[in-house]
C-alpha positions in Angstrom: 206.4 233.0 53.3 205.7 230.6 50.5 201.9 231.2 50.5 202.8 234.9 50.1 205.1 234.3 47.2 202.4 232.3 45.6 199.8 234.8 46.1 201.9 237.7 44.9 202.8 235.7 41.8 199.3 235.0 40.9 198.3 238.5 41.7 200.9 239.9 39.2 199.9 237.4 36.3 196.1 238.5 36.7 196.4 242.0 37.5 199.6 243.4 36.1 200.9 241.2 33.3 199.8 242.4 29.8 199.5 239.3 27.5 200.2 239.1 23.8 197.3 236.5 23.2 194.9 239.1 25.0 196.1 242.1 22.5 197.9 243.7 25.6 195.5 243.6 28.2 195.8 241.8 31.5 193.6 238.7 32.3 191.6 241.0 35.0 190.9 243.6 32.1 189.6 240.6 29.6 187.3 239.3 32.4 185.9 242.7 33.4 185.2 243.2 29.9 183.5 240.1 29.5 181.3 240.3 32.6 180.0 244.0 31.3 179.7 242.8 27.4 176.4 241.4 25.8 178.7 239.3 23.4 182.4 239.0 24.7 185.4 239.5 22.7 186.9 235.9 21.7 190.5 235.2 22.3 191.2 231.7 20.7 194.1 229.8 21.8 196.5 229.7 19.0 197.2 226.1 17.5 200.5 224.6 18.9 202.3 222.3 16.2 204.0 220.4 19.1 200.6 219.5 20.8 199.3 218.6 17.5 202.1 216.1 16.6 201.7 214.6 20.2 198.0 213.8 19.4 199.0 212.5 15.9 201.5 210.1 17.7 198.8 209.1 20.1 196.2 208.3 17.0 199.1 206.4 15.3 199.9 204.3 18.2 196.0 203.5 18.9 195.6 202.4 15.2 198.7 200.3 15.7 197.5 198.5 18.6 194.0 198.0 17.1 195.4 196.5 14.0 197.6 194.1 16.2 194.4 192.9 18.2 192.6 192.2 15.0 195.2 189.7 13.8 
């Protein structure tokens, strides 16, 4: 029963769910277009400020640890 639910969820998101990032197309429509196109259309991932802040924090932490190691 769980496997059936997982499969149906997967099927919904791939074949039936239009996504804003694909300009209203489903993932399957985008894939089919990409397979037939000479130059597939690009759908870049929108930048996320939350993720950028996360990586900035990592870089600050690395710099702090490097400075402590040099002392």
